[in-house]
Each structure stands twice: as structure tokens, then as C-alpha cells.
N, C-alpha and C positions, 0 to 999 in steps of 0.2 A: 408328537413326542417332544418333550422339552429338553433343552441343553443344560442338564443339571448333573452334578456329581452324585455319587451314592449317598453322601451325607446330606444332600438336599441344597447345598450352597450353589449358587450360580457360578459358572465357569468365568474366569477372568480373561482367558485368552481364547480366541477363535483360531485354532491351529490350521484349519483349512484356509482361512483368510491369509494367515502368515505364509503358508505354502504357496499361495497364489500371488503373493506380494512381489513387487518389482525387485526389492533387495534380495529376497530368497531365490527368485528365478535367476538373478544375475550371479549369485553365489553358485548355483547349480551349473550355470553356463560356463563359468570360469573353471570349475572342477572338471567338467566334461571336455573342455578344450585341451586339457592336459591328459586326462585319463584315456580317452578313446584313441587318439593318435599313438600314444605310447603302447597301449595294448595291441593295436594293429601291428605296429612296428615290431614289437617283441614276438608276437605270434608268427609273423612272417619269418623272422630270424630263426625262431625255434623250428618251424616246419622245414625251412631250408636245411637246417642241420639234420633233422630226422630224414628227410628225403635224400640228402647226400650220403648219409650213413647207409641207407638202404640200397640206393641205386648207383652210387659212385664209390664203392668200397676201395677201389684202387687209388682214387684221389685222396680219400680220407686216410689211407695208409701211408701216404708219402711222408718221409721223414722231414721234419723242419730242422732239427738239430739233435744229434744223438738218437736216443730212442723216443723222442717226442715227435708225434705225428700231427698232421693237419687236423685229424679227428679229435685228438686230445686237446689241441689248442682251441678248436671250436667248442668242444664240450666245456672246458674251463671258462671260455668266453661267455657261456650261458650264465654262469654264476656271477661273473663280473658285470654283465649286463643287468642282471637282476638287482644287484647292489647299486649300480649306477642309477637305474631308474628309480629305485627307492629313495636314494639320497636326493635326486632331482625333484621328486615329488614332495619330499619333506621341505626342501628349500622353497619350492613353488607355493606350497600350502602356507608356510610361514609368512611369505611375502604377499601372496594374492588372495588367499582364502581366509586365513585366521582373523585378520582385522574385520572383515565383513561378518564372519560368524560370531565374533566377540560382540560386535555392535547389536546383532540380532538377539544374542543371549541376554544382553543388558536390557534391551527393550522388552523382551518376554518376561524377565524377572520383575521388571518394574510393573508390567501389566498384571502379573500374578500377585503383586504386593510383596515380593521377596526383596532381598538385599541386592543393591545394584552397585 
């Protein structure tokens, strides 16, 4: 089987080779070094909250101030954590991922004959 497009023109980019290239693998490694630890940390935090809600209701019902309880603070903390992780990822991606992705994009467009 030949590597040709439907219109019969040969392909300009071998995307399998790009995926196996050192710059692409480095980009994936950088992304994973942020995503996996943050995902694990958030899941642990989430399951601690769920388990405390289920198995320590007296603790979760303790008032912090007024009618605000530990459970409410932890529950709202889930939202705060989600936004903090999102903002952290955006900053990380802007600083560590986007320059490499942009460089790969330019190289791929150049290989395809597009605008660079």
C-alpha cells in the first residue's frame, strides 16, 4: 500500500515519524510531568473529601465560623483547587509547552508547503 492521499498526491509529512521524533516526545514528556502529578494530587484530595463526608460526618459538620462547616469549606475548596490547577496548567503550557508546539507546527507547515 502506498502512502498517498485520496487525490493521488504524495504526502508531504510522515506524521508517524513526527510522533516518534525527539522534539515531539519531549513535548509529550513535559506535558505529562505536569498533568499526571496534578491529576493524582487532585484525585487524592477529591477522594479524601468524599471519604470524610461518608465516614466522618461529625468532623465535616464541625462549624468553622457561624453556619459554615468544615465540609462546606472542603467542598468549596474543590472548586478553588480546580481553578488553581487550571490556571497553573495554562501558565505552564504558555511557558513550557507552547514554544515547542509552535516550533513543531511551523516545521510541519513548511513540510506541507503551507505558510510558515
